[in-house]
Every structure is written in C-alpha cells, then in structure tokens.
One Martini backbone bead per residue (centre of mass of N, CA, C, O) as a GRO file, in nm:
protein
  446
    1MET     BB    1  -5.799  14.385  -7.169
    2ALA     BB    2  -6.045  14.254  -6.982
    3SER     BB    3  -6.254  14.167  -7.241
    4GLU     BB    4  -6.099  14.040  -7.490
    5GLY     BB    5  -6.171  13.719  -7.413
    6THR     BB    6  -6.458  13.749  -7.483
    7PRO     BB    7  -6.690  13.596  -7.634
    8ALA     BB    8  -6.875  13.621  -7.907
    9GLY     BB    9  -7.235  13.674  -7.855
   10ILE     BB   10  -7.524  13.686  -7.697
   11GLY     BB   11  -7.423  13.808  -7.431
   12THR     BB   12  -7.251  14.038  -7.547
   13GLN     BB   13  -7.466  14.170  -7.719
   14ALA     BB   14  -7.660  14.229  -7.496
   15ALA     BB   15  -7.459  14.418  -7.341
   16GLY     BB   16  -7.392  14.600  -7.617
   17GLY     BB   17  -7.519  14.566  -7.868
   18PRO     BB   18  -7.540  14.715  -8.143
   19LEU     BB   19  -7.384  14.872  -8.413
   20ALA     BB   20  -7.469  15.179  -8.484
   21PHE     BB   21  -7.568  15.340  -8.804
   22THR     BB   22  -7.561  15.675  -8.937
   23PHE     BB   23  -7.540  15.962  -9.110
   24GLY     BB   24  -7.384  16.101  -8.884
   25HIS     BB   25  -7.158  15.881  -8.903
   26TRP     BB   26  -7.088  15.902  -9.203
   27TYR     BB   27  -6.956  16.179  -9.200
   28THR     BB   28  -6.726  16.089  -9.008
   29TRP     BB   29  -6.623  15.849  -9.170
   30THR     BB   30  -6.543  16.008  -9.426
   31ALA     BB   31  -6.350  16.199  -9.299
   32THR     BB   32  -6.163  15.974  -9.150
   33GLY     BB   33  -6.159  15.733  -9.388
   34ILE     BB   34  -6.092  15.929  -9.649
   35ALA     BB   35  -5.992  16.231  -9.635
   36LEU     BB   36  -5.758  16.202  -9.443
   37PRO     BB   37  -5.581  15.984  -9.593
   38ALA     BB   38  -5.581  16.147  -9.859
   39LEU     BB   39  -5.428  16.393  -9.745
   40GLY     BB   40  -5.175  16.231  -9.656
   41LEU     BB   41  -5.100  16.119  -9.946
   42ILE     BB   42  -5.067  16.401 -10.088
   43LEU     BB   43  -4.854  16.576  -9.920
   44PRO     BB   44  -4.573  16.464 -10.005
   45ALA     BB   45  -4.605  16.560 -10.313
   46LEU     BB   46  -4.629  16.884 -10.214
   47SER     BB   47  -4.410  16.981 -10.017
   48ALA     BB   48  -4.187  17.091 -10.201
   49SER     BB   49  -4.357  17.311 -10.325
   50LEU     BB   50  -4.416  17.460 -10.063
   51ALA     BB   51  -4.115  17.515  -9.995
   52ALA     BB   52  -4.097  17.693 -10.284
   53GLY     BB   53  -4.387  17.860 -10.300
   54ARG     BB   54  -4.597  17.665 -10.464
   55TYR     BB   55  -4.939  17.734 -10.373
   56GLU     BB   56  -5.082  17.801 -10.682
   57SER     BB   57  -5.186  17.507 -10.748
   58PRO     BB   58  -5.407  17.277 -10.833
   59MET     BB   59  -5.326  17.060 -10.625
   60VAL     BB   60  -5.334  17.245 -10.372
   61PHE     BB   61  -5.634  17.315 -10.400
   62ALA     BB   62  -5.728  17.017 -10.378
   63ALA     BB   63  -5.610  16.950 -10.098
   64THR     BB   64  -5.747  17.182  -9.942
   65HIS     BB   65  -6.050  17.067 -10.009
   66VAL     BB   66  -6.016  16.812  -9.864
   67ALA     BB   67  -5.973  16.943  -9.593
   68THR     BB   68  -6.210  17.151  -9.568
   69LEU     BB   69  -6.450  16.957  -9.677
   70GLY     BB   70  -6.380  16.648  -9.625
   71TRP     BB   71  -6.285  16.688  -9.320
   72VAL     BB   72  -6.386  16.925  -9.151
   73THR     BB   73  -6.680  16.980  -9.244
   74MET     BB   74  -6.774  16.677  -9.208
   75THR     BB   75  -6.713  16.672  -8.903
   76ILE     BB   76  -6.911  16.897  -8.820
   77MET     BB   77  -7.171  16.766  -8.935
   78GLY     BB   78  -7.159  16.505  -8.783
   79ALA     BB   79  -7.143  16.631  -8.493
   80ALA     BB   80  -7.418  16.779  -8.522
   81MET     BB   81  -7.602  16.528  -8.571
   82GLN     BB   82  -7.512  16.385  -8.285
   83MET     BB   83  -7.531  16.635  -8.063
   84ALA     BB   84  -7.813  16.770  -8.084
   85PRO     BB   85  -7.987  16.558  -7.931
   86ALA     BB   86  -7.816  16.555  -7.665
   87LEU     BB   87  -7.820  16.876  -7.599
   88LEU     BB   88  -8.147  16.939  -7.694
   89GLY     BB   89  -8.362  16.699  -7.662
   90GLY     BB   90  -8.405  16.637  -7.981
   91ARG     BB   91  -8.483  16.618  -8.297
   92VAL     BB   92  -8.391  16.621  -8.618
   93LYS     BB   93  -8.486  16.828  -8.843
   94GLY     BB   94  -8.538  16.665  -9.137
   95GLU     BB   95  -8.377  16.369  -9.132
   96GLN     BB   96  -8.490  16.240  -9.404
   97THR     BB   97  -8.287  16.432  -9.585
   98ILE     BB   98  -7.981  16.365  -9.527
   99PRO     BB   99  -7.905  16.170  -9.761
  100GLY     BB  100  -7.919  16.391  -9.978
  101GLN     BB  101  -7.726  16.598  -9.854
  102TYR     BB  102  -7.479  16.411  -9.849
  103ALA     BB  103  -7.470  16.343 -10.156
  104LEU     BB  104  -7.434  16.636 -10.252
  105PHE     BB  105  -7.184  16.715 -10.101
  106THR     BB  106  -6.987  16.496 -10.186
  107ALA     BB  107  -7.003  16.526 -10.496
  108SER     BB  108  -6.930  16.832 -10.502
  109ALA     BB  109  -6.661  16.819 -10.369
  110LEU     BB  110  -6.543  16.617 -10.569
  111ALA     BB  111  -6.566  16.799 -10.811
  112MET     BB  112  -6.381  17.027 -10.704
  113VAL     BB  113  -6.124  16.853 -10.670
  114LEU     BB  114  -6.100  16.746 -10.965
  115GLY     BB  115  -6.100  17.026 -11.094
  116PHE     BB  116  -5.835  17.129 -10.957
  117ALA     BB  117  -5.653  16.897 -11.059
  118ARG     BB  118  -5.714  16.970 -11.376
  119GLY     BB  119  -5.781  17.292 -11.419
  120ALA     BB  120  -6.111  17.294 -11.409
  121PHE     BB  121  -6.343  17.557 -11.331
  122ALA     BB  122  -6.627  17.472 -11.400
  123PRO     BB  123  -6.652  17.225 -11.191
  124VAL     BB  124  -6.592  17.398 -10.955
  125ALA     BB  125  -6.842  17.587 -10.975
  126ALA     BB  126  -7.054  17.360 -10.974
  127GLY     BB  127  -6.966  17.241 -10.701
  128GLY     BB  128  -7.010  17.498 -10.543
  129VAL     BB  129  -7.321  17.499 -10.578
  130GLY     BB  130  -7.365  17.228 -10.436
  131VAL     BB  131  -7.236  17.293 -10.167
  132ASN     BB  132  -7.431  17.528 -10.105
  133ILE     BB  133  -7.691  17.376 -10.101
  134ALA     BB  134  -7.605  17.164  -9.885
  135SER     BB  135  -7.529  17.381  -9.661
  136TRP     BB  136  -7.806  17.514  -9.642
  137TRP     BB  137  -7.946  17.256  -9.563
  138PHE     BB  138  -7.794  17.218  -9.305
  139LEU     BB  139  -7.858  17.488  -9.171
  140ALA     BB  140  -8.160  17.441  -9.159
  141LEU     BB  141  -8.160  17.192  -8.978
  142VAL     BB  142  -8.010  17.323  -8.739
  143ILE     BB  143  -8.187  17.569  -8.680
  144SER     BB  144  -8.459  17.422  -8.646
  145THR     BB  145  -8.360  17.256  -8.404
  146VAL     BB  146  -8.287  17.491  -8.218
  147LEU     BB  147  -8.561  17.640  -8.212
  148ARG     BB  148  -8.719  17.390  -8.088
  149ALA     BB  149  -8.569  17.368  -7.808
  150GLY     BB  150  -8.569  17.630  -7.660
  151PRO     BB  151  -8.409  17.678  -7.371
  152ARG     BB  152  -8.185  17.476  -7.453
  153ARG     BB  153  -8.023  17.667  -7.660
  154SER     BB  154  -7.832  17.796  -7.434
  155VAL     BB  155  -7.585  17.589  -7.483
  156VAL     BB  156  -7.497  17.758  -7.716
  157SER     BB  157  -7.240  17.899  -7.820
  158PRO     BB  158  -7.167  18.205  -7.971
  159HIS     BB  159  -6.950  18.099  -8.171
  160ILE     BB  160  -7.127  17.919  -8.352
  161PRO     BB  161  -7.303  18.128  -8.504
  162ALA     BB  162  -7.055  18.284  -8.611
  163ALA     BB  163  -6.951  18.045  -8.779
  164PHE     BB  164  -7.191  18.014  -8.959
  165LEU     BB  165  -7.177  18.286  -9.091
  166CYS     BB  166  -6.892  18.235  -9.215
  167PHE     BB  167  -6.990  18.000  -9.389
  168VAL     BB  168  -7.167  18.147  -9.570
  169LEU     BB  169  -6.957  18.351  -9.678
  170VAL     BB  170  -6.751  18.132  -9.780
  171LEU     BB  171  -6.941  18.005  -9.991
  172LEU     BB  172  -6.997  18.255 -10.172
  173TRP     BB  173  -6.701  18.333 -10.220
  174GLY     BB  174  -6.599  18.063 -10.342
  175THR     BB  175  -6.791  18.062 -10.588
  176MET     BB  176  -6.693  18.333 -10.703
  177LEU     BB  177  -6.403  18.262 -10.744
  178ALA     BB  178  -6.440  18.025 -10.936
  179ALA     BB  179  -6.584  18.186 -11.153
  180ASN     BB  180  -6.358  18.396 -11.196
  181LEU     BB  181  -6.142  18.183 -11.293
  182ARG     BB  182  -6.324  18.121 -11.554
  183TRP     BB  183  -6.439  18.441 -11.644
  184GLY     BB  184  -6.303  18.715 -11.533
  185PHE     BB  185  -6.500  18.960 -11.380
  186TRP     BB  186  -6.265  19.009 -11.137
  187PRO     BB  187  -5.943  19.075 -11.157
  188ALA     BB  188  -5.859  19.209 -10.874
  189LEU     BB  189  -5.870  18.928 -10.711
  190LEU     BB  190  -5.589  18.817 -10.850
  191GLN     BB  191  -5.444  19.044 -10.694
  192GLY     BB  192  -5.251  18.971 -10.430
  193HIS     BB  193  -5.447  18.750 -10.311
  194ARG     BB  194  -5.725  18.865 -10.224
  195GLY     BB  195  -5.939  18.640 -10.246
  196LEU     BB  196  -5.783  18.427 -10.084
  197ALA     BB  197  -5.756  18.582  -9.814
  198VAL     BB  198  -6.063  18.605  -9.754
  199HIS     BB  199  -6.124  18.303  -9.769
  200LEU     BB  200  -5.931  18.230  -9.528
  201ALA     BB  201  -6.052  18.416  -9.305
  202LEU     BB  202  -6.338  18.284  -9.314
  203GLY     BB  203  -6.271  17.987  -9.297
  204LEU     BB  204  -6.049  17.953  -9.078
  205GLY     BB  205  -6.116  18.174  -8.867
  206GLY     BB  206  -6.431  18.141  -8.867
  207TRP     BB  207  -6.539  17.854  -8.916
  208PHE     BB  208  -6.313  17.696  -8.759
  209GLY     BB  209  -6.220  17.865  -8.518
  210LEU     BB  210  -6.500  17.921  -8.383
  211MET     BB  211  -6.583  17.617  -8.364
  212VAL     BB  212  -6.360  17.538  -8.170
  213VAL     BB  213  -6.421  17.729  -7.945
  214GLY     BB  214  -6.722  17.642  -7.903
  215THR     BB  215  -6.661  17.349  -7.847
  216PHE     BB  216  -6.502  17.389  -7.599
  217TYR     BB  217  -6.706  17.546  -7.422
  218ARG     BB  218  -6.933  17.314  -7.441
  219LEU     BB  219  -6.752  17.037  -7.371
  220VAL     BB  220  -6.483  17.025  -7.208
  221PRO     BB  221  -6.579  17.104  -6.923
  222LEU     BB  222  -6.791  16.875  -6.914
  223ILE     BB  223  -6.598  16.615  -6.948
  224HIS     BB  224  -6.393  16.730  -6.703
  225GLY     BB  225  -6.526  16.884  -6.461
  226ALA     BB  226  -6.504  17.202  -6.539
  227ARG     BB  227  -6.431  17.543  -6.510
  228VAL     BB  228  -6.418  17.841  -6.623
  229ALA     BB  229  -6.259  18.124  -6.527
  230ASP     BB  230  -6.406  18.332  -6.750
  231PRO     BB  231  -6.685  18.418  -6.924
  232HIS     BB  232  -6.572  18.684  -7.058
  233ARG     BB  233  -6.336  18.559  -7.230
  234GLY     BB  234  -6.511  18.448  -7.465
  235TRP     BB  235  -6.599  18.724  -7.566
  236ALA     BB  236  -6.322  18.832  -7.629
  237ILE     BB  237  -6.247  18.624  -7.840
  238LEU     BB  238  -6.476  18.686  -8.031
  239VAL     BB  239  -6.419  18.988  -8.088
  240CYS     BB  240  -6.120  18.960  -8.182
  241ALA     BB  241  -6.180  18.769  -8.419
  242LEU     BB  242  -6.391  18.943  -8.574
  243LEU     BB  243  -6.202  19.187  -8.601
  244ALA     BB  244  -5.977  19.031  -8.763
  245ILE     BB  245  -6.149  18.965  -9.008
  246ALA     BB  246  -6.246  19.253  -9.079
  247SER     BB  247  -5.956  19.366  -9.119
  248VAL     BB  248  -5.880  19.193  -9.353
  249VAL     BB  249  -6.092  19.276  -9.554
  250ALA     BB  250  -6.046  19.579  -9.532
  251GLY     BB  251  -5.740  19.580  -9.597
  252ILE     BB  252  -5.762  19.457  -9.881
  253PHE     BB  253  -5.967  19.661 -10.017
  254SER     BB  254  -5.782  19.927  -9.910
  255GLY     BB  255  -5.471  19.882  -9.875
  256SER     BB  256  -5.423  19.847  -9.551
  257ALA     BB  257  -5.161  19.772  -9.352
  258PRO     BB  258  -5.263  19.845  -9.061
  259LEU     BB  259  -5.511  19.653  -9.064
  260LEU     BB  260  -5.345  19.394  -9.098
  261ARG     BB  261  -5.180  19.429  -8.833
  262ALA     BB  262  -5.424  19.437  -8.653
  263ALA     BB  263  -5.528  19.158  -8.711
  264ALA     BB  264  -5.286  19.010  -8.600
  265LEU     BB  265  -5.310  19.104  -8.309
  266LEU     BB  266  -5.594  19.010  -8.256
  267ALA     BB  267  -5.534  18.710  -8.309
  268ALA     BB  268  -5.331  18.682  -8.088
  269ALA     BB  269  -5.515  18.765  -7.851
  270SER     BB  270  -5.714  18.528  -7.891
  271LEU     BB  271  -5.511  18.294  -7.849
  272VAL     BB  272  -5.409  18.368  -7.566
  273LEU     BB  273  -5.683  18.344  -7.427
  274PHE     BB  274  -5.751  18.058  -7.508
  275SER     BB  275  -5.509  17.920  -7.372
  276VAL     BB  276  -5.575  17.999  -7.078
  277GLU     BB  277  -5.852  17.853  -7.076
  278VAL     BB  278  -5.746  17.558  -7.146
  279LEU     BB  279  -5.544  17.537  -6.901
  280HIS     BB  280  -5.753  17.569  -6.679
  281VAL     BB  281  -5.934  17.325  -6.744
  282LEU     BB  282  -5.725  17.105  -6.744
  283GLY     BB  283  -5.608  17.174  -6.451
  284HIS     BB  284  -5.929  17.106  -6.340
  285ARG     BB  285  -5.968  16.815  -6.376
  286ARG     BB  286  -6.095  16.534  -6.244
  287SER     BB  287  -5.908  16.346  -6.414
  288ARG     BB  288  -5.567  16.191  -6.417
  289ALA     BB  289  -5.584  16.021  -6.649
  290PRO     BB  290  -5.481  15.926  -6.927
  291ASP     BB  291  -5.541  16.168  -7.211
  292LEU     BB  292  -5.577  16.255  -7.548
  293ASN     BB  293  -5.748  16.504  -7.526
  294VAL     BB  294  -5.547  16.659  -7.350
  295ALA     BB  295  -5.304  16.644  -7.539
  296HIS     BB  296  -5.429  16.787  -7.785
  297TRP     BB  297  -5.494  17.053  -7.641
  298HIS     BB  298  -5.196  17.109  -7.579
  299ALA     BB  299  -5.130  17.128  -7.885
  300VAL     BB  300  -5.304  17.375  -7.936
  301VAL     BB  301  -5.149  17.560  -7.750
  302ALA     BB  302  -4.885  17.545  -7.901
  303SER     BB  303  -4.992  17.660  -8.163
  304SER     BB  304  -5.097  17.920  -8.048
  305CYS     BB  305  -4.823  18.037  -7.966
  306VAL     BB  306  -4.694  18.048  -8.247
  307LEU     BB  307  -4.910  18.212  -8.386
  308ALA     BB  308  -4.900  18.460  -8.193
  309ALA     BB  309  -4.611  18.529  -8.235
  310ALA     BB  310  -4.621  18.570  -8.536
  311GLY     BB  311  -4.848  18.785  -8.538
  312MET     BB  312  -4.696  18.993  -8.361
  313ALA     BB  313  -4.440  19.026  -8.536
  314TRP     BB  314  -4.583  19.130  -8.787
  315GLY     BB  315  -4.763  19.356  -8.648
  316LEU     BB  316  -4.486  19.509  -8.552
  317GLY     BB  317  -4.253  19.474  -8.772
  318TRP     BB  318  -4.020  19.227  -8.735
  319LEU     BB  319  -4.060  19.113  -9.011
  320ARG     BB  320  -3.873  18.961  -9.281
  321GLY     BB  321  -3.955  18.892  -9.607
  322ASP     BB  322  -4.151  18.637  -9.721
  323LEU     BB  323  -4.486  18.661  -9.698
  324GLY     BB  324  -4.592  18.412  -9.844
  325ARG     BB  325  -4.444  18.201  -9.691
  326PHE     BB  326  -4.548  18.287  -9.405
  327ALA     BB  327  -4.851  18.239  -9.475
  328GLU     BB  328  -4.823  17.939  -9.552
  329GLY     BB  329  -4.734  17.845  -9.267
  330ILE     BB  330  -4.988  17.941  -9.118
  331VAL     BB  331  -5.200  17.771  -9.258
  332VAL     BB  332  -5.080  17.492  -9.194
  333LEU     BB  333  -5.073  17.519  -8.891
  334PHE     BB  334  -5.371  17.569  -8.843
  335LEU     BB  335  -5.495  17.324  -8.996
  336LEU     BB  336  -5.305  17.077  -8.895
  337GLY     BB  337  -5.268  17.180  -8.596
  338TRP     BB  338  -5.503  17.336  -8.460
  339VAL     BB  339  -5.746  17.194  -8.590
  340GLY     BB  340  -5.651  16.899  -8.594
  341GLN     BB  341  -5.612  16.853  -8.293
  342ALA     BB  342  -5.891  16.915  -8.204
  343ILE     BB  343  -6.026  16.682  -8.359
  344PHE     BB  344  -5.868  16.448  -8.251
  345GLY     BB  345  -5.944  16.498  -7.948
  346GLN     BB  346  -6.263  16.482  -7.976
  347LEU     BB  347  -6.297  16.184  -8.095
  348TYR     BB  348  -6.242  16.045  -7.807
  349LYS     BB  349  -6.548  16.159  -7.698
  350VAL     BB  350  -6.687  16.001  -7.934
  351THR     BB  351  -6.799  15.755  -8.140
  352PRO     BB  352  -6.539  15.678  -8.301
  353PHE     BB  353  -6.411  15.557  -8.046
  354LEU     BB  354  -6.586  15.416  -7.841
  355MET     BB  355  -6.723  15.235  -8.071
  356TRP     BB  356  -6.523  15.162  -8.311
  357TYR     BB  357  -6.289  15.060  -8.137
  358TYR     BB  358  -6.379  14.895  -7.884
  359ARG     BB  359  -6.603  14.704  -8.021
  360ALA     BB  360  -6.397  14.513  -8.158
  361THR     BB  361  -6.306  14.397  -7.845
  362ILE     BB  362  -6.568  14.524  -7.668
  363PRO     BB  363  -6.893  14.444  -7.656
  364ASP     BB  364  -6.913  14.547  -7.373
  365VAL     BB  365  -6.998  14.863  -7.287
  366LEU     BB  366  -6.955  14.857  -6.969
  367ALA     BB  367  -6.638  14.783  -6.993
  368ILE     BB  368  -6.510  15.046  -7.102
  369PRO     BB  369  -6.497  15.242  -6.840
  370ARG     BB  370  -6.307  15.019  -6.674
  371GLN     BB  371  -6.072  15.120  -6.797
  372PRO     BB  372  -5.794  15.284  -6.680
  373ALA     BB  373  -5.745  15.414  -6.999
  374PRO     BB  374  -5.969  15.467  -7.245
  375TYR     BB  375  -5.811  15.753  -7.381
  376ASN     BB  376  -5.503  15.576  -7.419
  377PRO     BB  377  -5.403  15.450  -7.672
  378ARG     BB  378  -5.134  15.363  -7.851
  379PRO     BB  379  -5.208  15.457  -8.144
  380GLY     BB  380  -5.277  15.745  -8.049
  381ARG     BB  381  -4.994  15.820  -7.942
  382ILE     BB  382  -4.855  15.794  -8.211
  383ALA     BB  383  -5.022  16.004  -8.364
  384LEU     BB  384  -4.957  16.246  -8.190
  385VAL     BB  385  -4.651  16.249  -8.260
  386LEU     BB  386  -4.670  16.252  -8.568
  387SER     BB  387  -4.843  16.505  -8.617
  388ASN     BB  388  -4.663  16.715  -8.466
  389THR     BB  389  -4.392  16.652  -8.614
  390GLY     BB  390  -4.502  16.690  -8.900
  391THR     BB  391  -4.589  16.987  -8.877
  392ALA     BB  392  -4.321  17.103  -8.792
  393GLY     BB  393  -4.166  17.013  -9.045
  394LEU     BB  394  -4.347  17.148  -9.268
  395VAL     BB  395  -4.324  17.441  -9.159
  396GLY     BB  396  -4.017  17.457  -9.149
  397GLY     BB  397  -3.977  17.402  -9.455
  398ILE     BB  398  -4.129  17.654  -9.552
  399TRP     BB  399  -3.975  17.879  -9.402
  400GLY     BB  400  -3.675  17.758  -9.487
  401GLY     BB  401  -3.681  17.610  -9.774
  402ALA     BB  402  -3.693  17.286  -9.688
  403ALA     BB  403  -3.771  17.010  -9.858
  404GLY     BB  404  -3.685  16.767  -9.678
  405LEU     BB  405  -3.839  16.864  -9.424
  406ALA     BB  406  -4.121  16.871  -9.553
  407VAL     BB  407  -4.139  16.574  -9.641
  408ALA     BB  408  -4.095  16.449  -9.364
  409GLY     BB  409  -4.339  16.577  -9.232
  410ALA     BB  410  -4.559  16.470  -9.431
  411VAL     BB  411  -4.504  16.171  -9.374
  412LEU     BB  412  -4.576  16.173  -9.073
  413TRP     BB  413  -4.866  16.286  -9.109
  414ALA     BB  414  -4.963  16.049  -9.292
  415ALA     BB  415  -4.919  15.832  -9.070
  416ALA     BB  416  -5.121  15.949  -8.876
  417ALA     BB  417  -5.370  15.938  -9.054
  418LEU     BB  418  -5.365  15.626  -9.098
  419VAL     BB  419  -5.395  15.543  -8.808
  420LEU     BB  420  -5.661  15.692  -8.745
  421ALA     BB  421  -5.824  15.555  -8.960
  422TYR     BB  422  -5.802  15.276  -8.836
  423VAL     BB  423  -5.898  15.331  -8.544
  424LEU     BB  424  -6.175  15.495  -8.629
  425ALA     BB  425  -6.280  15.340  -8.920
  426TYR     BB  426  -6.164  15.010  -8.949
  427ARG     BB  427  -6.162  14.822  -8.695
  428TRP     BB  428  -6.472  14.722  -8.700
  429ILE     BB  429  -6.526  14.574  -8.969
  430PRO     BB  430  -6.427  14.270  -8.939
  431PRO     BB  431  -6.624  14.198  -8.706
  432ALA     BB  432  -6.882  14.262  -8.879
  433ILE     BB  433  -6.831  14.061  -9.109
  434SER     BB  434  -6.792  13.807  -8.896
  435ARG     BB  435  -7.017  13.860  -8.660
  436ALA     BB  436  -6.884  13.947  -8.381
  437LEU     BB  437  -7.036  14.208  -8.467
  438VAL     BB  438  -7.321  14.381  -8.448
  439PHE     BB  439  -7.482  14.537  -8.730
  440GLU     BB  440  -7.660  14.862  -8.759
  441TRP     BB  441  -7.889  15.022  -8.961
  442ARG     BB  442  -7.988  15.378  -8.932
  443TRP     BB  443  -8.168  15.639  -9.047
  444ARG     BB  444  -8.213  15.755  -8.773
  445ILE     BB  445  -8.068  15.972  -8.548
  446SER     BB  446  -8.310  16.055  -8.311
   0.00000   0.00000   0.00000
C-alpha cells in the first residue's frame, strides 16, 4: 500500500484524525471480535453431532444463540446505531441510554447462552426477559429516531419495518419457549418441534431474512451506483416472504402439510426474485475493481439458489428421507451461508473495515480511497474461500450423515471466523496501544 511507509506522527494523525469509537461501534466489535470467533471455535466440537442428527442438545442451543443474538442481532444493532444518523440526518434519540441498553442485552444474552450450555432453563428464561427488555429499548430508540426524521424516513426500505415486527414476535415467542421448557405449561409445543419451527421461521426468515433484503435495497445500489431492475420486485419479495412465514405458523398449528409445502414454495420464489435483483445491481455497478462486497453478495446468490431448489423440491414432494436432517441443513445453510455472507460483505463498506483495518497501517484517511482495490485485501479473500467452502462441507456432512465432512467444514468456517475477527476487530489494537494510532472514545454516536 502506498502509505504504509509513512511514519505515524503529528502530520499523519492530523490527516487522519483519531480513531473514534462509540457504543455503536462497540456493538459491532462485540459481534465481530467476540461472538463470531466464539461461534467458530464451538462449531467443530458440535459438527459430528449435527451430522448425526442430534441438533436438540443444550450445546447446540447455546451455539445457536451465540450466532443469533451475539453475532447477527448485535451486528444489526451496531449497524442501526451507526447508519441511522448518516441516512436520516439526525441524532439517535436517547443515545445517552445506549450504554445501559448494551450492558443489559449483552449480559442477558450471555446468561441465555450459559443457561443453555448447562441445561438450566431458569437462567435461560431470565436471560430471555432481559434480552426482551433491552431489545424493546433498542426498538424504542430506533423508532423514535425514524419518526423524528420527517420526510427523510422515506429512505427506509419497507422490508426493515417488517423485519422489526418479526423481531418483536420472535422475542416474545422465544421467552415463552424458554419458560415452557422450564415449567412445561404448554406441552404441545414440544411435540414435533412445533415451538422451535415457529421460532426459526420468525427469527431466521423474518428478523434476519427481511433485514438482509431491506439492507440490500437501501445500501447496495447506493454504494455501487446502480439502480434496481424493478421497484415492484422488492414488494413481491416482501409479500412472498411474509406469506411463507405466515404459512409456516398456520401449518404448524393446524397440522396442515399443504400449508407447509406452500410456505416452502413461497420462500423459494422470494429467494429467486431476490437473486435476480442482486445479480442485476451487481452487473450494473459503477466500478469494476475487485471488491469483496460484490464477491460475498454473489455467494449470497449461490446460497439462495441452493435454498430455493431445496425448498421447491420439498414443496413439490420430490424429496424423501429424514425431514429433520433436511431442515437442519437448511437452517445451517441459511444462517452461516446466506445471512453470514451478507454480513461479511457489508462489513467491508462500513466502519469495521475502512476504519479498523486500514487505519492500522494507513493513518491518512484520504489515502485509503486511493488504493487500487481498497475493498479486496488478501486476508478477506482467504476468509471468503474458507467460509463458503466450510459452509458447503458442514451442510453436505449434515445432509449426507458424514461426520468427517461436517467436521472439516466446521474447521474451515472456524478459520474464516478467526481471520475475519483479526482483520475487522483486532488489527487496529496494537497500533492504538503503541500510540502509533490515536484512539479516542466518544460516548455520543451522532
């Protein structure tokens, strides 16, 4: 890099300014620097059990909540805290309360993970209450900020409010499930994985899925200087996704197999429509320089195609065999592949990459955009290959009942998680400690 040899000092710090850190960044750092590598380290130990179909164990539930609460949800919260002022042009309402909200959410999520790991459902339920309170707190901050934005709030994609609605539902449902595991007041939910299936439909399909789609529509065309092919396609994706989620819930409680198959077909249609939109935007992007954001979104499309094909095959009755193993592979592919690749790709376009990675070696902020391919570092390319190969191996091992393949895939995904944690969360810390990079803590986000 052109500026790597520039000595750190007054001149470079004046050009680059201090590396500022707020609680919005702290959410993202916790997700990327703690939860992501923790999930990576846990996966290899669980992969053989997953390949054997033993997915309802306490440690699997613990790992799942490291992924869903510690990694994905905290990433979304951090992104919201950072992007709301930039997109809406105003301060985050009540930002002085964010330290308390962060502390409550983190402690409660940790209590849930530890409770699951120990098989103790009372702390899981108590942690669920804390996660609910902190999440409602977060929602109140976000909603009040959006309402104060006036006409600027039109920039929010309709998929995002729908995702937040699903977030509310999954929080309430998850706390009730944890309480039911402890006190058993609704035994029917434990039969045939009914309660778990509703929880996954609302959490993965609604909260995560719609948030990824909404983020794509709001940011990806903007950062690549391209237009979507058809604005109506986004609404079709939203309608299909919501109908799929509703069909899952209705099908589970009514015991209707046709409703569940309709849900699979609707989800497949939503994924196909989304893939077409992503490919159109990426194909019309302004810059043709190598870009890991583009590569990760292409990986999202690849995962979408596999998920859509699987959903269509099951919905049309073409698949036979162990439905539990099939669904287990779908969940892993969606969470680690589809959602994970979207998160990894977007991190290259916001603070974790541009500031935390490059500022460790290029104190002059103005020199960063002058790099020939600033969004294509070698460690990121390594993580791209490892994460996708690892996901394929893990899912293939689950579907094929091959423990060795599943373990190998989990190890590769863990390596990708550790590389990304270093690149995005830890690379800047040694220069900050040595004072080669000026670090500044800021309580205010906006």
